[in-house]
C-alpha positions as CSV (number, residue, x, y, z in Angstrom):
1,M,77.2,202.2,101.8
2,R,76.3,202.6,106.2
3,I,78.6,200.1,106.9
4,A,81.5,201.8,104.8
5,F,81.1,205.1,106.6
6,L,80.8,203.3,110.0
7,G,84.3,201.6,109.1
8,L,85.7,205.2,107.9
9,I,84.5,206.6,111.1
10,L,86.4,203.7,113.0
11,V,89.5,204.3,110.9
12,S,89.3,208.1,111.8
13,A,88.8,207.8,115.7
14,F,91.9,204.8,115.6
15,A,94.0,207.1,113.6
16,T,93.3,209.9,115.9
17,A,93.9,208.2,119.1
18,Q,97.1,207.0,117.5
19,E,98.2,210.4,116.6
20,S,97.6,212.0,120.0
21,P,101.0,214.0,121.0
22,I,103.2,212.7,123.4
23,G,105.5,215.6,125.3
24,F,107.4,215.9,128.7
25,T,109.5,218.7,130.4
26,P,112.7,217.3,132.2
27,E,110.9,217.6,135.9
28,A,107.5,215.7,134.7
29,I,109.2,212.6,133.6
30,V,109.6,209.9,136.0
31,W,112.3,208.3,136.8
32,N,112.6,204.2,138.2
33,D,115.7,201.8,139.3
34,G,117.1,200.1,136.4
35,P,116.4,196.5,135.4
36,P,118.8,194.3,137.1
37,T,120.7,193.9,133.5
38,L,121.9,197.7,133.8
39,P,124.7,198.4,136.8
40,A,123.5,199.1,140.0
41,G,122.1,202.9,141.0
42,S,120.3,203.2,137.5
43,K,117.5,204.5,136.7
44,M,115.1,204.7,133.7
45,A,112.4,206.5,132.3
46,V,110.4,205.5,129.6
47,L,108.9,208.3,127.7
48,E,107.1,206.5,124.8
49,G,105.7,203.2,124.2
50,N,106.8,199.9,126.4
51,P,110.3,198.7,126.1
52,R,108.8,195.4,126.7
53,A,105.9,194.9,124.2
54,E,106.0,195.0,120.5
55,G,106.3,198.6,118.7
56,M,108.6,201.5,119.0
57,F,109.5,202.8,122.1
58,T,112.0,205.5,123.9
59,M,113.4,205.8,126.8
60,R,116.2,207.4,128.9
61,V,118.8,205.7,131.4
62,R,120.9,207.6,133.8
63,I,124.3,205.5,134.5
64,P,126.4,206.3,137.9
65,A,130.2,207.3,136.7
66,G,132.7,204.6,136.5
67,S,130.2,201.5,135.8
68,A,130.1,199.5,133.2
69,I,128.2,197.2,131.2
70,P,129.7,193.8,129.7
71,P,129.4,192.6,126.4
72,H,125.9,191.6,125.3
73,W,124.0,192.5,122.1
74,H,120.3,193.4,121.1
75,P,117.8,191.6,118.6
76,R,117.0,194.9,116.9
77,Q,118.6,198.2,116.2
78,E,119.5,200.5,119.2
79,R,120.0,203.9,118.4
80,V,121.4,206.0,121.0
81,T,121.6,209.8,122.0
82,V,124.0,210.9,124.3
83,L,122.3,213.6,126.5
84,S,125.2,214.2,129.2
85,G,128.2,212.9,130.5
86,A,130.1,209.8,127.9
87,V,129.9,207.1,126.9
88,D,133.3,204.7,126.2
89,L,131.6,201.9,123.5
90,G,133.2,199.1,121.7
91,F,132.9,195.9,120.0
92,G,133.7,192.3,120.5
93,S,132.8,189.3,123.2
94,V,135.5,191.0,125.2
95,A,135.3,194.1,127.2
96,N,138.7,196.2,126.3
97,K,139.2,199.5,127.6
98,D,141.7,200.8,124.8
99,S,139.2,200.0,122.1
100,V,136.8,201.7,122.5
101,T,135.1,204.8,120.5
102,R,133.8,207.9,123.2
103,Y,130.9,209.7,122.9
104,R,130.4,212.4,124.6
105,A,127.0,215.0,125.6
106,G,125.4,215.8,121.9
107,S,126.6,212.3,120.8
108,F,124.7,210.2,118.6
109,Y,125.2,205.9,117.2
110,V,123.3,203.1,116.2
111,N,124.3,199.9,117.5
112,P,123.2,197.0,114.6
113,P,121.1,193.8,115.7
114,R,122.9,190.5,116.8
115,V,126.7,192.6,117.4
116,M,127.8,192.0,120.9
117,H,128.9,195.5,122.2
118,Y,130.4,196.8,125.4
119,L,130.3,199.7,127.5
120,F,132.3,202.3,130.1
121,F,130.9,205.6,131.7
122,P,133.9,207.7,133.0
123,E,131.0,209.9,134.0
124,A,127.6,210.1,135.3
125,T,125.5,209.8,131.9
126,E,121.9,210.6,130.9
127,M,121.4,208.6,127.1
128,Q,118.1,208.2,125.5
129,M,117.6,205.1,123.4
130,T,114.9,204.9,120.6
131,G,114.2,201.2,119.1
132,V,111.2,198.7,118.2
133,G,110.4,196.5,121.1
134,P,110.5,193.8,122.8
135,W,114.3,195.0,124.1
136,E,116.2,192.9,125.7
137,L,119.7,192.5,126.9
138,I,121.8,189.3,125.7
139,T,124.6,188.6,127.2
140,T,125.9,185.2,124.8
141,D,127.7,185.4,121.8
142,P,125.8,184.5,118.9
143,N,129.0,184.0,117.2
144,A,130.5,181.7,119.7
145,P,130.5,178.0,119.5
146,P,127.5,176.6,122.3
147,A,128.8,176.3,125.9
148,V,127.1,174.6,128.4
149,P,127.1,176.6,131.7
150,T,127.4,174.3,134.8
151,A,126.8,175.0,138.6
152,T,127.4,172.9,141.6
153,V,125.4,173.7,144.4
154,T,125.4,172.4,147.7
155,I,123.0,172.7,150.9
156,H,125.1,172.2,153.9
157,D,122.9,173.5,156.6
158,I,119.3,174.9,156.6
159,T,116.8,175.5,159.4
160,P,114.4,174.1,160.1
161,S,115.9,170.2,160.0
162,A,115.1,167.9,157.1
163,G,112.1,166.2,158.1
164,T,110.7,168.5,160.3
165,D,106.7,169.2,160.0
166,L,106.3,172.7,158.3
167,T,103.1,175.0,158.5
168,A,102.8,178.5,156.6
169,V,104.3,180.3,159.2
170,T,107.7,178.3,159.3
171,T,110.4,180.1,157.4
172,F,113.6,178.6,155.8
173,K,117.2,179.7,156.6
174,A,119.6,177.7,154.1
175,Q,123.4,178.1,153.7
176,V,124.2,177.6,150.3
177,D,127.7,176.7,149.0
178,Y,128.4,177.3,144.9
179,E,130.8,177.0,142.3
180,I,130.1,178.1,138.7
181,H,132.1,177.4,135.4
182,N,132.4,179.8,132.8
183,F,130.7,182.6,135.1
184,R,129.8,185.5,133.6
185,P,128.8,188.7,136.2
186,A,125.5,189.7,136.2
187,T,123.9,186.5,134.9
188,Y,123.5,184.2,138.1
189,Y,121.6,183.7,140.6
190,L,120.3,181.4,143.4
191,Q,116.2,180.0,143.8
192,I,114.8,178.0,145.7
193,V,112.1,175.7,144.2
194,F,109.6,173.7,145.5
195,E,108.2,170.3,143.9
196,T,104.8,169.9,142.0
197,T,102.7,167.2,141.8
198,K,103.2,167.3,138.2
199,P,106.1,164.9,137.0
200,N,109.4,167.2,136.6
201,Q,108.2,170.4,137.4
202,T,108.7,172.9,140.1
203,F,107.8,176.1,141.1
204,S,108.5,179.4,142.7
205,L,107.3,182.8,144.3
206,P,108.1,185.8,142.0
207,S,110.2,188.1,142.7
208,A,111.4,191.8,142.0
209,G,114.3,191.0,140.3
210,P,117.3,188.4,140.8
211,R,120.2,189.1,143.0
212,F,123.1,188.1,141.1
213,L,126.2,186.6,142.3
214,D,129.1,188.6,142.1
215,S,131.9,185.8,142.0
216,A,132.3,182.1,140.7
217,T,132.3,180.3,143.8
218,G,130.9,181.2,147.3
219,T,128.4,180.8,150.0
220,V,125.2,182.7,150.2
221,T,122.2,182.6,152.9
222,L,118.8,182.0,151.3
223,T,115.3,182.4,153.2
224,Q,111.6,181.9,152.1
225,D,108.6,181.5,153.8
226,L,105.9,179.2,153.7
227,R,102.7,181.4,153.5
228,N,102.4,181.6,149.8
229,I,103.7,178.1,149.5
230,V,101.5,176.0,151.7
231,V,98.6,177.6,149.3
232,Y,99.8,176.6,146.3
233,P,97.0,173.7,144.6
234,A,99.7,171.4,143.0
235,L,102.3,171.8,145.4
236,K,103.8,167.4,146.1
237,H,103.4,166.4,149.7
238,P,105.3,165.9,151.6
239,I,107.2,168.9,150.6
240,R,110.6,169.0,149.2
241,L,112.7,171.7,148.2
242,R,115.9,172.3,146.2
243,V,117.9,175.1,145.2
244,Y,118.4,176.2,141.5
245,M,121.4,178.2,140.0
246,E,119.9,180.1,137.3
247,E,121.6,181.5,134.5
248,Q,119.8,184.5,133.2
249,R,120.0,184.6,129.2
250,T,117.6,187.2,128.1
251,E,115.3,189.8,129.7
252,R,112.5,187.4,129.9
253,S,114.2,184.1,130.0
254,S,116.9,182.0,132.2
255,H,118.1,178.5,132.4
256,V,119.3,176.0,135.3
257,A,122.5,175.6,135.4
258,G,122.9,173.4,137.9
259,M,120.8,172.4,141.4
260,S,121.4,171.1,144.7
261,D,119.6,167.7,146.1
262,W,116.0,167.7,147.3
263,I,115.3,168.3,150.8
264,E,112.2,166.5,152.3
265,F,109.9,167.9,155.0
266,K,106.7,166.7,156.9
C-alpha cells in the first residue's frame, strides 16, 4: 500500500512537470542564426521541445526575400503556418517556379513524410513549424536510383611544405582544387583530416558548421592550426593529413565523396 501510494505521488509529480505552461510574447522570443541547410541570413527560434531530439517541437524560421530551399524531404510530417510574407511551395525532385502554390500570411499546410518538395520566398517570410523530432532535411531523392557521388580533390600548394617539422604553433595553409560530379548546392564541403594510430580511421576538429561549396569546380584555401591536433592521443606520427570532400546527407550525417593524397610531415 505504501509503495503504491509513493508510485502515485511520483506519477502525479511527473504529470505536473509535463503540464507546465509554455508561453512567449513576441519580444521574449530568442532568435539565432539558422543551420547551414537554410538560406544564408535565416534565423530560427525554438519555442517548444528540441528539433534534434525525439518528441514534439515547435519552431519559427525567418527567411530573407529572394531565397530558395532546393528539393528535400523530412522523415516525419511537417506542419507549417505562414505568419508573414509568402511561400511558394512545389513538389518533386527538380525545383520549378512555374509549378508552385503560393501560401501567404495566415496559410497552413502539411508536408507528408519522405515527399520531395522545394520552396521559393518572394518576400521576407516568417513561418512556424510543428512536428515530431528529430527534424532532418534530406536532399537525396528517396525514389531515385542510388547515385554514387564522386569528387576529385588535389592539394596543389601547402605551407609549411611536406616533410617540415611541426609544432603546436604551426598553422597549415593549403590551396585545394576540386571537381564534383552530380553537384548539388548546399551539399558539399571540404575538410582537413589527420591520420590516427587506428587503421583506416581519421579525425578532424569539430566546427560550428560546414562551409558549403557553391560551384562544381573551384579552388579553396583551407587553414588549420595544430594547437588541439598535437595533443590528440591517437594522432599518428609522423603526422599525415589529407582533405576530404564531404557530402552532407542529413543534418547529422555525411559521406566522403572524394579525397586528396596524403601529405606527410615530421
